[in-house]
N, C-alpha and C positions, 0 to 999 in steps of 0.2 A: 711342580709338588715335591719337585727329587728328594725334600729338606723332608717332605714329609713319612717317605721306606724307608729313608737310610736312615736318618738321624736315631728314630726310633727302635730302630735293627728289632722289627716283631717278629720277622724267621726268624730266629734265632731260640727268642726268649717267649712266643708264647704253644703251646702243645698243640696239637688237632682238634678243633672244635673249638677254641681257647677262646673269650671274649679279651674284648679290646673295645674302650668307647673314647668318641673324642667329639669333642665341643670346638665347635669351630664357626667361621662368619659365614650366616647362612648365602652372602652371594659367592661365594665359592664352592660350594656345592654341586658346579658339572666339574669344577678341576679335581676333587677329591675322589669323584667315581672315576675319570677318566685315569688318576692314576693308581686308580686299585684293579684297573685293568692285567696291568704288569706285577699282578703281587698275588700273592698269597691269600690275602683275604675279599671277604665280599660282603658287601651291603645290603643286614640284613632289617635292619630298622631303623628309624627316622622321625627323627621327633625336631619339626621347626616352633620356635619362639619367636614370638609376636610382640612386636612395643605397641601400647594401646594410643598412644599420641601419631603415630606418624604408619600404625595400624598393615606397617610391612616387618615382613620377618629379618631376625637380626641376628639371629644366630642358627643353628641347627645339633641340635643333638645325636650323632649316631652313632649306631652298635653295631663293631665289623667283629667278623667272624673267622677263623683261620679253618681252611679245609673243608667247606661246609656249602653248597651253593643250594640254592632254592627261593622265591618272592623275595623279593622286597615289601615290608608292611609298615606303610607310614603309619603312625600312633596320632592322635587326639591333639594340637597342638596348642602353645601352650604362652602364656598375657601372660608378659611381665608389668607386676602392680605399677600404676601410677604416683607418683611422688606425693606427698602429704602435699596437701594447697593450704597453706597459712595466711 
């Protein structure tokens, strides 16, 4: 996950209390949270995106904030629509 923080160079580009949105695979959520331990960003809100067929989370939409601590809120999950059956 070093690529996540180093590549984006968020430290220089975001103001204090600035928002940064990240869309990533849901199975990487633990690694994202671990990478944030050593960065000025904190996880503020997360939304899981589920696949209707498998009923598994496939993506996470995370709102990160710079320089602002507080509780993490999990929003209501989103469901990807089923493809049209012909």
